[in-house]
mmCIF entry with sequence, helices, sheets and N, C-alpha, C, O atoms, coordinates in Angstrom:
data_MODEL
# 
_entry.id   MODEL 
# 
_entity.id                         1 
_entity.type                       polymer 
_entity.pdbx_number_of_molecules   1 
# 
_entity_poly.entity_id                      1 
_entity_poly.type                           'polypeptide(L)' 
_entity_poly.nstd_linkage                   no 
_entity_poly.nstd_monomer                   no 
_entity_poly.pdbx_seq_one_letter_code       MGAIAAVLFAVAFFINGSGTSTNAWFSPTSLMLAGLTCLALHLLGVGTGWYSRRR 
_entity_poly.pdbx_seq_one_letter_code_can   MGAIAAVLFAVAFFINGSGTSTNAWFSPTSLMLAGLTCLALHLLGVGTGWYSRRR 
_entity_poly.pdbx_strand_id                 A 
# 
loop_
_entity_poly_seq.entity_id 
_entity_poly_seq.num 
_entity_poly_seq.mon_id 
_entity_poly_seq.hetero 
1 1  MET n 
1 2  GLY n 
1 3  ALA n 
1 4  ILE n 
1 5  ALA n 
1 6  ALA n 
1 7  VAL n 
1 8  LEU n 
1 9  PHE n 
1 10 ALA n 
1 11 VAL n 
1 12 ALA n 
1 13 PHE n 
1 14 PHE n 
1 15 ILE n 
1 16 ASN n 
1 17 GLY n 
1 18 SER n 
1 19 GLY n 
1 20 THR n 
1 21 SER n 
1 22 THR n 
1 23 ASN n 
1 24 ALA n 
1 25 TRP n 
1 26 PHE n 
1 27 SER n 
1 28 PRO n 
1 29 THR n 
1 30 SER n 
1 31 LEU n 
1 32 MET n 
1 33 LEU n 
1 34 ALA n 
1 35 GLY n 
1 36 LEU n 
1 37 THR n 
1 38 CYS n 
1 39 LEU n 
1 40 ALA n 
1 41 LEU n 
1 42 HIS n 
1 43 LEU n 
1 44 LEU n 
1 45 GLY n 
1 46 VAL n 
1 47 GLY n 
1 48 THR n 
1 49 GLY n 
1 50 TRP n 
1 51 TYR n 
1 52 SER n 
1 53 ARG n 
1 54 ARG n 
1 55 ARG n 
# 
_struct_asym.id          A 
_struct_asym.entity_id   1 
# 
loop_
_struct_conf.conf_type_id 
_struct_conf.id 
_struct_conf.pdbx_PDB_helix_id 
_struct_conf.beg_label_comp_id 
_struct_conf.beg_label_asym_id 
_struct_conf.beg_label_seq_id 
_struct_conf.pdbx_beg_PDB_ins_code 
_struct_conf.end_label_comp_id 
_struct_conf.end_label_asym_id 
_struct_conf.end_label_seq_id 
_struct_conf.pdbx_end_PDB_ins_code 
_struct_conf.beg_auth_comp_id 
_struct_conf.beg_auth_asym_id 
_struct_conf.beg_auth_seq_id 
_struct_conf.end_auth_comp_id 
_struct_conf.end_auth_asym_id 
_struct_conf.end_auth_seq_id 
_struct_conf.pdbx_PDB_helix_class 
_struct_conf.details 
_struct_conf.pdbx_PDB_helix_length 
HELX_P HELX_P1 AA1 GLY A 2  ? SER A 18 ? GLY A 2  SER A 18 1 ? 17 
HELX_P HELX_P2 AA2 ALA A 24 ? PHE A 26 ? ALA A 24 PHE A 26 5 ? 3  
HELX_P HELX_P3 AA3 PRO A 28 ? LEU A 44 ? PRO A 28 LEU A 44 1 ? 17 
HELX_P HELX_P4 AA4 TRP A 50 ? ARG A 54 ? TRP A 50 ARG A 54 1 ? 5  
# 
_struct_conf_type.id          HELX_P 
_struct_conf_type.criteria    ? 
_struct_conf_type.reference   ? 
# 
loop_
_atom_site.group_PDB 
_atom_site.id 
_atom_site.type_symbol 
_atom_site.label_atom_id 
_atom_site.label_alt_id 
_atom_site.label_comp_id 
_atom_site.label_asym_id 
_atom_site.label_entity_id 
_atom_site.label_seq_id 
_atom_site.pdbx_PDB_ins_code 
_atom_site.Cartn_x 
_atom_site.Cartn_y 
_atom_site.Cartn_z 
_atom_site.occupancy 
_atom_site.B_iso_or_equiv 
_atom_site.pdbx_formal_charge 
_atom_site.auth_seq_id 
_atom_site.auth_comp_id 
_atom_site.auth_asym_id 
_atom_site.auth_atom_id 
_atom_site.pdbx_PDB_model_num 
ATOM 1   N N  . MET A 1 1  ? 213.983 164.255 213.401 1.00 0.00 ? 1  MET A N  1 
ATOM 2   C CA . MET A 1 1  ? 213.818 162.972 214.043 1.00 0.00 ? 1  MET A CA 1 
ATOM 3   C C  . MET A 1 1  ? 214.701 162.863 215.283 1.00 0.00 ? 1  MET A C  1 
ATOM 4   O O  . MET A 1 1  ? 214.314 162.252 216.279 1.00 0.00 ? 1  MET A O  1 
ATOM 5   N N  . GLY A 1 2  ? 215.873 163.451 215.213 1.00 0.00 ? 2  GLY A N  1 
ATOM 6   C CA . GLY A 1 2  ? 216.751 163.412 216.376 1.00 0.00 ? 2  GLY A CA 1 
ATOM 7   C C  . GLY A 1 2  ? 216.176 164.176 217.557 1.00 0.00 ? 2  GLY A C  1 
ATOM 8   O O  . GLY A 1 2  ? 216.313 163.752 218.704 1.00 0.00 ? 2  GLY A O  1 
ATOM 9   N N  . ALA A 1 3  ? 215.531 165.308 217.275 1.00 0.00 ? 3  ALA A N  1 
ATOM 10  C CA . ALA A 1 3  ? 214.913 166.105 218.341 1.00 0.00 ? 3  ALA A CA 1 
ATOM 11  C C  . ALA A 1 3  ? 213.724 165.371 218.950 1.00 0.00 ? 3  ALA A C  1 
ATOM 12  O O  . ALA A 1 3  ? 213.507 165.431 220.160 1.00 0.00 ? 3  ALA A O  1 
ATOM 13  N N  . ILE A 1 4  ? 212.962 164.685 218.121 1.00 0.00 ? 4  ILE A N  1 
ATOM 14  C CA . ILE A 1 4  ? 211.832 163.895 218.632 1.00 0.00 ? 4  ILE A CA 1 
ATOM 15  C C  . ILE A 1 4  ? 212.341 162.789 219.538 1.00 0.00 ? 4  ILE A C  1 
ATOM 16  O O  . ILE A 1 4  ? 211.761 162.521 220.591 1.00 0.00 ? 4  ILE A O  1 
ATOM 17  N N  . ALA A 1 5  ? 213.427 162.146 219.127 1.00 0.00 ? 5  ALA A N  1 
ATOM 18  C CA . ALA A 1 5  ? 214.012 161.087 219.957 1.00 0.00 ? 5  ALA A CA 1 
ATOM 19  C C  . ALA A 1 5  ? 214.463 161.639 221.298 1.00 0.00 ? 5  ALA A C  1 
ATOM 20  O O  . ALA A 1 5  ? 214.258 161.006 222.333 1.00 0.00 ? 5  ALA A O  1 
ATOM 21  N N  . ALA A 1 6  ? 215.077 162.816 221.287 1.00 0.00 ? 6  ALA A N  1 
ATOM 22  C CA . ALA A 1 6  ? 215.539 163.418 222.543 1.00 0.00 ? 6  ALA A CA 1 
ATOM 23  C C  . ALA A 1 6  ? 214.366 163.733 223.466 1.00 0.00 ? 6  ALA A C  1 
ATOM 24  O O  . ALA A 1 6  ? 214.457 163.519 224.674 1.00 0.00 ? 6  ALA A O  1 
ATOM 25  N N  . VAL A 1 7  ? 213.279 164.234 222.915 1.00 0.00 ? 7  VAL A N  1 
ATOM 26  C CA . VAL A 1 7  ? 212.098 164.543 223.733 1.00 0.00 ? 7  VAL A CA 1 
ATOM 27  C C  . VAL A 1 7  ? 211.498 163.258 224.310 1.00 0.00 ? 7  VAL A C  1 
ATOM 28  O O  . VAL A 1 7  ? 211.120 163.218 225.480 1.00 0.00 ? 7  VAL A O  1 
ATOM 29  N N  . LEU A 1 8  ? 211.414 162.216 223.489 1.00 0.00 ? 8  LEU A N  1 
ATOM 30  C CA . LEU A 1 8  ? 210.863 160.949 223.984 1.00 0.00 ? 8  LEU A CA 1 
ATOM 31  C C  . LEU A 1 8  ? 211.727 160.367 225.100 1.00 0.00 ? 8  LEU A C  1 
ATOM 32  O O  . LEU A 1 8  ? 211.205 159.855 226.090 1.00 0.00 ? 8  LEU A O  1 
ATOM 33  N N  . PHE A 1 9  ? 213.048 160.445 224.941 1.00 0.00 ? 9  PHE A N  1 
ATOM 34  C CA . PHE A 1 9  ? 213.940 159.960 225.985 1.00 0.00 ? 9  PHE A CA 1 
ATOM 35  C C  . PHE A 1 9  ? 213.777 160.772 227.270 1.00 0.00 ? 9  PHE A C  1 
ATOM 36  O O  . PHE A 1 9  ? 213.785 160.209 228.364 1.00 0.00 ? 9  PHE A O  1 
ATOM 37  N N  . ALA A 1 10 ? 213.631 162.078 227.144 1.00 0.00 ? 10 ALA A N  1 
ATOM 38  C CA . ALA A 1 10 ? 213.468 162.922 228.324 1.00 0.00 ? 10 ALA A CA 1 
ATOM 39  C C  . ALA A 1 10 ? 212.159 162.615 229.050 1.00 0.00 ? 10 ALA A C  1 
ATOM 40  O O  . ALA A 1 10 ? 212.137 162.534 230.278 1.00 0.00 ? 10 ALA A O  1 
ATOM 41  N N  . VAL A 1 11 ? 211.080 162.446 228.306 1.00 0.00 ? 11 VAL A N  1 
ATOM 42  C CA . VAL A 1 11 ? 209.790 162.127 228.923 1.00 0.00 ? 11 VAL A CA 1 
ATOM 43  C C  . VAL A 1 11 ? 209.859 160.772 229.623 1.00 0.00 ? 11 VAL A C  1 
ATOM 44  O O  . VAL A 1 11 ? 209.370 160.619 230.742 1.00 0.00 ? 11 VAL A O  1 
ATOM 45  N N  . ALA A 1 12 ? 210.472 159.786 228.953 1.00 0.00 ? 12 ALA A N  1 
ATOM 46  C CA . ALA A 1 12 ? 210.607 158.461 229.562 1.00 0.00 ? 12 ALA A CA 1 
ATOM 47  C C  . ALA A 1 12 ? 211.448 158.527 230.834 1.00 0.00 ? 12 ALA A C  1 
ATOM 48  O O  . ALA A 1 12 ? 211.153 157.850 231.818 1.00 0.00 ? 12 ALA A O  1 
ATOM 49  N N  . PHE A 1 13 ? 212.491 159.344 230.805 1.00 0.00 ? 13 PHE A N  1 
ATOM 50  C CA . PHE A 1 13 ? 213.347 159.503 231.986 1.00 0.00 ? 13 PHE A CA 1 
ATOM 51  C C  . PHE A 1 13 ? 212.571 160.086 233.162 1.00 0.00 ? 13 PHE A C  1 
ATOM 52  O O  . PHE A 1 13 ? 212.688 159.603 234.288 1.00 0.00 ? 13 PHE A O  1 
ATOM 53  N N  . PHE A 1 14 ? 211.780 161.121 232.901 1.00 0.00 ? 14 PHE A N  1 
ATOM 54  C CA . PHE A 1 14 ? 211.027 161.753 233.985 1.00 0.00 ? 14 PHE A CA 1 
ATOM 55  C C  . PHE A 1 14 ? 209.905 160.861 234.501 1.00 0.00 ? 14 PHE A C  1 
ATOM 56  O O  . PHE A 1 14 ? 209.630 160.850 235.701 1.00 0.00 ? 14 PHE A O  1 
ATOM 57  N N  . ILE A 1 15 ? 209.250 160.109 233.609 1.00 0.00 ? 15 ILE A N  1 
ATOM 58  C CA . ILE A 1 15 ? 208.209 159.183 234.065 1.00 0.00 ? 15 ILE A CA 1 
ATOM 59  C C  . ILE A 1 15 ? 208.831 158.091 234.922 1.00 0.00 ? 15 ILE A C  1 
ATOM 60  O O  . ILE A 1 15 ? 208.286 157.719 235.961 1.00 0.00 ? 15 ILE A O  1 
ATOM 61  N N  . ASN A 1 16 ? 209.975 157.582 234.480 1.00 0.00 ? 16 ASN A N  1 
ATOM 62  C CA . ASN A 1 16 ? 210.646 156.535 235.243 1.00 0.00 ? 16 ASN A CA 1 
ATOM 63  C C  . ASN A 1 16 ? 211.139 157.067 236.587 1.00 0.00 ? 16 ASN A C  1 
ATOM 64  O O  . ASN A 1 16 ? 211.020 156.389 237.607 1.00 0.00 ? 16 ASN A O  1 
ATOM 65  N N  . GLY A 1 17 ? 211.686 158.264 236.587 1.00 0.00 ? 17 GLY A N  1 
ATOM 66  C CA . GLY A 1 17 ? 212.205 158.842 237.824 1.00 0.00 ? 17 GLY A CA 1 
ATOM 67  C C  . GLY A 1 17 ? 211.137 159.198 238.831 1.00 0.00 ? 17 GLY A C  1 
ATOM 68  O O  . GLY A 1 17 ? 211.365 159.110 240.037 1.00 0.00 ? 17 GLY A O  1 
ATOM 69  N N  . SER A 1 18 ? 209.981 159.597 238.356 1.00 0.00 ? 18 SER A N  1 
ATOM 70  C CA . SER A 1 18 ? 208.914 159.985 239.278 1.00 0.00 ? 18 SER A CA 1 
ATOM 71  C C  . SER A 1 18 ? 208.118 158.796 239.789 1.00 0.00 ? 18 SER A C  1 
ATOM 72  O O  . SER A 1 18 ? 207.388 158.910 240.774 1.00 0.00 ? 18 SER A O  1 
ATOM 73  N N  . GLY A 1 19 ? 208.255 157.659 239.125 1.00 0.00 ? 19 GLY A N  1 
ATOM 74  C CA . GLY A 1 19 ? 207.519 156.470 239.557 1.00 0.00 ? 19 GLY A CA 1 
ATOM 75  C C  . GLY A 1 19 ? 206.043 156.549 239.253 1.00 0.00 ? 19 GLY A C  1 
ATOM 76  O O  . GLY A 1 19 ? 205.241 155.860 239.885 1.00 0.00 ? 19 GLY A O  1 
ATOM 77  N N  . THR A 1 20 ? 205.671 157.376 238.297 1.00 0.00 ? 20 THR A N  1 
ATOM 78  C CA . THR A 1 20 ? 204.277 157.535 237.927 1.00 0.00 ? 20 THR A CA 1 
ATOM 79  C C  . THR A 1 20 ? 203.760 156.272 237.252 1.00 0.00 ? 20 THR A C  1 
ATOM 80  O O  . THR A 1 20 ? 204.428 155.704 236.388 1.00 0.00 ? 20 THR A O  1 
ATOM 81  N N  . SER A 1 21 ? 202.584 155.840 237.642 1.00 0.00 ? 21 SER A N  1 
ATOM 82  C CA . SER A 1 21 ? 201.968 154.679 237.033 1.00 0.00 ? 21 SER A CA 1 
ATOM 83  C C  . SER A 1 21 ? 201.213 155.117 235.781 1.00 0.00 ? 21 SER A C  1 
ATOM 84  O O  . SER A 1 21 ? 200.299 155.939 235.858 1.00 0.00 ? 21 SER A O  1 
ATOM 85  N N  . THR A 1 22 ? 201.595 154.569 234.632 1.00 0.00 ? 22 THR A N  1 
ATOM 86  C CA . THR A 1 22 ? 200.962 154.928 233.367 1.00 0.00 ? 22 THR A CA 1 
ATOM 87  C C  . THR A 1 22 ? 200.523 153.670 232.644 1.00 0.00 ? 22 THR A C  1 
ATOM 88  O O  . THR A 1 22 ? 200.892 152.558 233.023 1.00 0.00 ? 22 THR A O  1 
ATOM 89  N N  . ASN A 1 23 ? 199.720 153.859 231.584 1.00 0.00 ? 23 ASN A N  1 
ATOM 90  C CA . ASN A 1 23 ? 199.291 152.695 230.812 1.00 0.00 ? 23 ASN A CA 1 
ATOM 91  C C  . ASN A 1 23 ? 200.413 152.254 229.866 1.00 0.00 ? 23 ASN A C  1 
ATOM 92  O O  . ASN A 1 23 ? 201.481 152.867 229.841 1.00 0.00 ? 23 ASN A O  1 
ATOM 93  N N  . ALA A 1 24 ? 200.178 151.216 229.107 1.00 0.00 ? 24 ALA A N  1 
ATOM 94  C CA . ALA A 1 24 ? 201.226 150.587 228.292 1.00 0.00 ? 24 ALA A CA 1 
ATOM 95  C C  . ALA A 1 24 ? 201.783 151.525 227.232 1.00 0.00 ? 24 ALA A C  1 
ATOM 96  O O  . ALA A 1 24 ? 202.960 151.418 226.887 1.00 0.00 ? 24 ALA A O  1 
ATOM 97  N N  . TRP A 1 25 ? 200.973 152.444 226.702 1.00 0.00 ? 25 TRP A N  1 
ATOM 98  C CA . TRP A 1 25 ? 201.459 153.309 225.617 1.00 0.00 ? 25 TRP A CA 1 
ATOM 99  C C  . TRP A 1 25 ? 202.427 154.369 226.127 1.00 0.00 ? 25 TRP A C  1 
ATOM 100 O O  . TRP A 1 25 ? 203.291 154.819 225.374 1.00 0.00 ? 25 TRP A O  1 
ATOM 101 N N  . PHE A 1 26 ? 202.306 154.769 227.365 1.00 0.00 ? 26 PHE A N  1 
ATOM 102 C CA . PHE A 1 26 ? 203.158 155.820 227.901 1.00 0.00 ? 26 PHE A CA 1 
ATOM 103 C C  . PHE A 1 26 ? 204.100 155.317 228.981 1.00 0.00 ? 26 PHE A C  1 
ATOM 104 O O  . PHE A 1 26 ? 204.535 156.092 229.833 1.00 0.00 ? 26 PHE A O  1 
ATOM 105 N N  . SER A 1 27 ? 204.415 154.048 228.957 1.00 0.00 ? 27 SER A N  1 
ATOM 106 C CA . SER A 1 27 ? 205.379 153.527 229.922 1.00 0.00 ? 27 SER A CA 1 
ATOM 107 C C  . SER A 1 27 ? 206.779 153.944 229.485 1.00 0.00 ? 27 SER A C  1 
ATOM 108 O O  . SER A 1 27 ? 207.005 154.186 228.299 1.00 0.00 ? 27 SER A O  1 
ATOM 109 N N  . PRO A 1 28 ? 207.705 154.029 230.404 1.00 0.00 ? 28 PRO A N  1 
ATOM 110 C CA . PRO A 1 28 ? 209.069 154.418 230.033 1.00 0.00 ? 28 PRO A CA 1 
ATOM 111 C C  . PRO A 1 28 ? 209.694 153.502 228.993 1.00 0.00 ? 28 PRO A C  1 
ATOM 112 O O  . PRO A 1 28 ? 210.463 153.961 228.148 1.00 0.00 ? 28 PRO A O  1 
ATOM 113 N N  . THR A 1 29 ? 209.375 152.217 229.041 1.00 0.00 ? 29 THR A N  1 
ATOM 114 C CA . THR A 1 29 ? 209.938 151.281 228.066 1.00 0.00 ? 29 THR A CA 1 
ATOM 115 C C  . THR A 1 29 ? 209.409 151.548 226.666 1.00 0.00 ? 29 THR A C  1 
ATOM 116 O O  . THR A 1 29 ? 210.175 151.534 225.703 1.00 0.00 ? 29 THR A O  1 
ATOM 117 N N  . SER A 1 30 ? 208.109 151.791 226.542 1.00 0.00 ? 30 SER A N  1 
ATOM 118 C CA . SER A 1 30 ? 207.560 152.042 225.216 1.00 0.00 ? 30 SER A CA 1 
ATOM 119 C C  . SER A 1 30 ? 208.052 153.375 224.657 1.00 0.00 ? 30 SER A C  1 
ATOM 120 O O  . SER A 1 30 ? 208.285 153.485 223.453 1.00 0.00 ? 30 SER A O  1 
ATOM 121 N N  . LEU A 1 31 ? 208.213 154.386 225.507 1.00 0.00 ? 31 LEU A N  1 
ATOM 122 C CA . LEU A 1 31 ? 208.750 155.663 225.049 1.00 0.00 ? 31 LEU A CA 1 
ATOM 123 C C  . LEU A 1 31 ? 210.219 155.532 224.653 1.00 0.00 ? 31 LEU A C  1 
ATOM 124 O O  . LEU A 1 31 ? 210.668 156.174 223.704 1.00 0.00 ? 31 LEU A O  1 
ATOM 125 N N  . MET A 1 32 ? 210.969 154.696 225.385 1.00 0.00 ? 32 MET A N  1 
ATOM 126 C CA . MET A 1 32 ? 212.363 154.467 225.037 1.00 0.00 ? 32 MET A CA 1 
ATOM 127 C C  . MET A 1 32 ? 212.466 153.776 223.679 1.00 0.00 ? 32 MET A C  1 
ATOM 128 O O  . MET A 1 32 ? 213.319 154.136 222.868 1.00 0.00 ? 32 MET A O  1 
ATOM 129 N N  . LEU A 1 33 ? 211.618 152.799 223.425 1.00 0.00 ? 33 LEU A N  1 
ATOM 130 C CA . LEU A 1 33 ? 211.643 152.106 222.136 1.00 0.00 ? 33 LEU A CA 1 
ATOM 131 C C  . LEU A 1 33 ? 211.237 153.040 220.997 1.00 0.00 ? 33 LEU A C  1 
ATOM 132 O O  . LEU A 1 33 ? 211.800 152.964 219.905 1.00 0.00 ? 33 LEU A O  1 
ATOM 133 N N  . ALA A 1 34 ? 210.273 153.911 221.240 1.00 0.00 ? 34 ALA A N  1 
ATOM 134 C CA . ALA A 1 34 ? 209.892 154.889 220.220 1.00 0.00 ? 34 ALA A CA 1 
ATOM 135 C C  . ALA A 1 34 ? 211.039 155.865 219.968 1.00 0.00 ? 34 ALA A C  1 
ATOM 136 O O  . ALA A 1 34 ? 211.286 156.249 218.825 1.00 0.00 ? 34 ALA A O  1 
ATOM 137 N N  . GLY A 1 35 ? 211.733 156.264 221.019 1.00 0.00 ? 35 GLY A N  1 
ATOM 138 C CA . GLY A 1 35 ? 212.892 157.141 220.870 1.00 0.00 ? 35 GLY A CA 1 
ATOM 139 C C  . GLY A 1 35 ? 214.013 156.476 220.101 1.00 0.00 ? 35 GLY A C  1 
ATOM 140 O O  . GLY A 1 35 ? 214.651 157.115 219.264 1.00 0.00 ? 35 GLY A O  1 
ATOM 141 N N  . LEU A 1 36 ? 214.263 155.217 220.366 1.00 0.00 ? 36 LEU A N  1 
ATOM 142 C CA . LEU A 1 36 ? 215.288 154.483 219.626 1.00 0.00 ? 36 LEU A CA 1 
ATOM 143 C C  . LEU A 1 36 ? 214.924 154.331 218.158 1.00 0.00 ? 36 LEU A C  1 
ATOM 144 O O  . LEU A 1 36 ? 215.796 154.380 217.291 1.00 0.00 ? 36 LEU A O  1 
ATOM 145 N N  . THR A 1 37 ? 213.634 154.148 217.876 1.00 0.00 ? 37 THR A N  1 
ATOM 146 C CA . THR A 1 37 ? 213.185 154.068 216.485 1.00 0.00 ? 37 THR A CA 1 
ATOM 147 C C  . THR A 1 37 ? 213.411 155.397 215.772 1.00 0.00 ? 37 THR A C  1 
ATOM 148 O O  . THR A 1 37 ? 213.906 155.422 214.645 1.00 0.00 ? 37 THR A O  1 
ATOM 149 N N  . CYS A 1 38 ? 213.052 156.490 216.418 1.00 0.00 ? 38 CYS A N  1 
ATOM 150 C CA . CYS A 1 38 ? 213.283 157.812 215.824 1.00 0.00 ? 38 CYS A CA 1 
ATOM 151 C C  . CYS A 1 38 ? 214.766 158.091 215.639 1.00 0.00 ? 38 CYS A C  1 
ATOM 152 O O  . CYS A 1 38 ? 215.168 158.678 214.634 1.00 0.00 ? 38 CYS A O  1 
ATOM 153 N N  . LEU A 1 39 ? 215.579 157.675 216.598 1.00 0.00 ? 39 LEU A N  1 
ATOM 154 C CA . LEU A 1 39 ? 217.014 157.871 216.484 1.00 0.00 ? 39 LEU A CA 1 
ATOM 155 C C  . LEU A 1 39 ? 217.598 157.064 215.334 1.00 0.00 ? 39 LEU A C  1 
ATOM 156 O O  . LEU A 1 39 ? 218.458 157.560 214.606 1.00 0.00 ? 39 LEU A O  1 
ATOM 157 N N  . ALA A 1 40 ? 217.142 155.829 215.161 1.00 0.00 ? 40 ALA A N  1 
ATOM 158 C CA . ALA A 1 40 ? 217.605 155.007 214.052 1.00 0.00 ? 40 ALA A CA 1 
ATOM 159 C C  . ALA A 1 40 ? 217.190 155.610 212.715 1.00 0.00 ? 40 ALA A C  1 
ATOM 160 O O  . ALA A 1 40 ? 217.977 155.617 211.769 1.00 0.00 ? 40 ALA A O  1 
ATOM 161 N N  . LEU A 1 41 ? 215.970 156.114 212.628 1.00 0.00 ? 41 LEU A N  1 
ATOM 162 C CA . LEU A 1 41 ? 215.518 156.757 211.390 1.00 0.00 ? 41 LEU A CA 1 
ATOM 163 C C  . LEU A 1 41 ? 216.317 158.015 211.112 1.00 0.00 ? 41 LEU A C  1 
ATOM 164 O O  . LEU A 1 41 ? 216.628 158.316 209.959 1.00 0.00 ? 41 LEU A O  1 
ATOM 165 N N  . HIS A 1 42 ? 216.650 158.751 212.161 1.00 0.00 ? 42 HIS A N  1 
ATOM 166 C CA . HIS A 1 42 ? 217.453 159.955 211.999 1.00 0.00 ? 42 HIS A CA 1 
ATOM 167 C C  . HIS A 1 42 ? 218.842 159.613 211.450 1.00 0.00 ? 42 HIS A C  1 
ATOM 168 O O  . HIS A 1 42 ? 219.355 160.304 210.569 1.00 0.00 ? 42 HIS A O  1 
ATOM 169 N N  . LEU A 1 43 ? 219.434 158.560 211.969 1.00 0.00 ? 43 LEU A N  1 
ATOM 170 C CA . LEU A 1 43 ? 220.754 158.149 211.497 1.00 0.00 ? 43 LEU A CA 1 
ATOM 171 C C  . LEU A 1 43 ? 220.715 157.634 210.063 1.00 0.00 ? 43 LEU A C  1 
ATOM 172 O O  . LEU A 1 43 ? 221.718 157.698 209.352 1.00 0.00 ? 43 LEU A O  1 
ATOM 173 N N  . LEU A 1 44 ? 219.565 157.127 209.637 1.00 0.00 ? 44 LEU A N  1 
ATOM 174 C CA . LEU A 1 44 ? 219.402 156.695 208.246 1.00 0.00 ? 44 LEU A CA 1 
ATOM 175 C C  . LEU A 1 44 ? 219.163 157.868 207.295 1.00 0.00 ? 44 LEU A C  1 
ATOM 176 O O  . LEU A 1 44 ? 219.238 157.706 206.077 1.00 0.00 ? 44 LEU A O  1 
ATOM 177 N N  . GLY A 1 45 ? 218.881 159.033 207.840 1.00 0.00 ? 45 GLY A N  1 
ATOM 178 C CA . GLY A 1 45 ? 218.661 160.207 207.008 1.00 0.00 ? 45 GLY A CA 1 
ATOM 179 C C  . GLY A 1 45 ? 217.207 160.553 206.779 1.00 0.00 ? 45 GLY A C  1 
ATOM 180 O O  . GLY A 1 45 ? 216.907 161.474 206.020 1.00 0.00 ? 45 GLY A O  1 
ATOM 181 N N  . VAL A 1 46 ? 216.302 159.841 207.414 1.00 0.00 ? 46 VAL A N  1 
ATOM 182 C CA . VAL A 1 46 ? 214.877 160.132 207.275 1.00 0.00 ? 46 VAL A CA 1 
ATOM 183 C C  . VAL A 1 46 ? 214.559 161.384 208.076 1.00 0.00 ? 46 VAL A C  1 
ATOM 184 O O  . VAL A 1 46 ? 214.994 161.522 209.219 1.00 0.00 ? 46 VAL A O  1 
ATOM 185 N N  . GLY A 1 47 ? 213.808 162.288 207.485 1.00 0.00 ? 47 GLY A N  1 
ATOM 186 C CA . GLY A 1 47 ? 213.411 163.497 208.176 1.00 0.00 ? 47 GLY A CA 1 
ATOM 187 C C  . GLY A 1 47 ? 214.418 164.622 208.111 1.00 0.00 ? 47 GLY A C  1 
ATOM 188 O O  . GLY A 1 47 ? 214.277 165.615 208.826 1.00 0.00 ? 47 GLY A O  1 
ATOM 189 N N  . THR A 1 48 ? 215.433 164.493 207.271 1.00 0.00 ? 48 THR A N  1 
ATOM 190 C CA . THR A 1 48 ? 216.418 165.562 207.172 1.00 0.00 ? 48 THR A CA 1 
ATOM 191 C C  . THR A 1 48 ? 215.908 166.720 206.334 1.00 0.00 ? 48 THR A C  1 
ATOM 192 O O  . THR A 1 48 ? 216.424 167.833 206.443 1.00 0.00 ? 48 THR A O  1 
ATOM 193 N N  . GLY A 1 49 ? 214.910 166.482 205.506 1.00 0.00 ? 49 GLY A N  1 
ATOM 194 C CA . GLY A 1 49 ? 214.320 167.548 204.702 1.00 0.00 ? 49 GLY A CA 1 
ATOM 195 C C  . GLY A 1 49 ? 215.003 167.724 203.369 1.00 0.00 ? 49 GLY A C  1 
ATOM 196 O O  . GLY A 1 49 ? 216.100 167.210 203.148 1.00 0.00 ? 49 GLY A O  1 
ATOM 197 N N  . TRP A 1 50 ? 214.361 168.440 202.492 1.00 0.00 ? 50 TRP A N  1 
ATOM 198 C CA . TRP A 1 50 ? 214.894 168.604 201.143 1.00 0.00 ? 50 TRP A CA 1 
ATOM 199 C C  . TRP A 1 50 ? 216.014 169.627 201.116 1.00 0.00 ? 50 TRP A C  1 
ATOM 200 O O  . TRP A 1 50 ? 216.862 169.590 200.224 1.00 0.00 ? 50 TRP A O  1 
ATOM 201 N N  . TYR A 1 51 ? 216.033 170.540 202.079 1.00 0.00 ? 51 TYR A N  1 
ATOM 202 C CA . TYR A 1 51 ? 217.038 171.614 202.054 1.00 0.00 ? 51 TYR A CA 1 
ATOM 203 C C  . TYR A 1 51 ? 218.455 171.063 202.224 1.00 0.00 ? 51 TYR A C  1 
ATOM 204 O O  . TYR A 1 51 ? 219.383 171.506 201.548 1.00 0.00 ? 51 TYR A O  1 
ATOM 205 N N  . SER A 1 52 ? 218.614 170.112 203.114 1.00 0.00 ? 52 SER A N  1 
ATOM 206 C CA . SER A 1 52 ? 219.964 169.595 203.379 1.00 0.00 ? 52 SER A CA 1 
ATOM 207 C C  . SER A 1 52 ? 220.475 168.743 202.218 1.00 0.00 ? 52 SER A C  1 
ATOM 208 O O  . SER A 1 52 ? 221.686 168.590 202.060 1.00 0.00 ? 52 SER A O  1 
ATOM 209 N N  . ARG A 1 53 ? 219.582 168.189 201.410 1.00 0.00 ? 53 ARG A N  1 
ATOM 210 C CA . ARG A 1 53 ? 220.024 167.378 200.273 1.00 0.00 ? 53 ARG A CA 1 
ATOM 211 C C  . ARG A 1 53 ? 220.409 168.233 199.072 1.00 0.00 ? 53 ARG A C  1 
ATOM 212 O O  . ARG A 1 53 ? 221.128 167.764 198.189 1.00 0.00 ? 53 ARG A O  1 
ATOM 213 N N  . ARG A 1 54 ? 219.942 169.481 199.024 1.00 0.00 ? 54 ARG A N  1 
ATOM 214 C CA . ARG A 1 54 ? 220.261 170.347 197.894 1.00 0.00 ? 54 ARG A CA 1 
ATOM 215 C C  . ARG A 1 54 ? 221.705 170.808 197.934 1.00 0.00 ? 54 ARG A C  1 
ATOM 216 O O  . ARG A 1 54 ? 222.299 171.050 196.883 1.00 0.00 ? 54 ARG A O  1 
ATOM 217 N N  . ARG A 1 55 ? 222.275 170.934 199.096 1.00 0.00 ? 55 ARG A N  1 
ATOM 218 C CA . ARG A 1 55 ? 223.631 171.474 199.233 1.00 0.00 ? 55 ARG A CA 1 
ATOM 219 C C  . ARG A 1 55 ? 224.667 170.483 198.844 1.00 0.00 ? 55 ARG A C  1 
ATOM 220 O O  . ARG A 1 55 ? 225.860 170.782 198.902 1.00 0.00 ? 55 ARG A O  1 
# 
C-alpha cells in the first residue's frame, strides 16, 4: 500500500507540474486523495501480507 501511495503521489506531481488538462478521476487532487487513503491504510497495517504477521 505504501508503494501504491508513492506511485499515486508521483503521478499527481507530474500531472500538476506539466499542467496537463485531465478529467476529474485523474486530476492531481483526486490522485493525491487516493494516495493519502493508501498511505493511511498502509499505516494501519492493511496490505502487509501474511508473511510479516508470522514473524
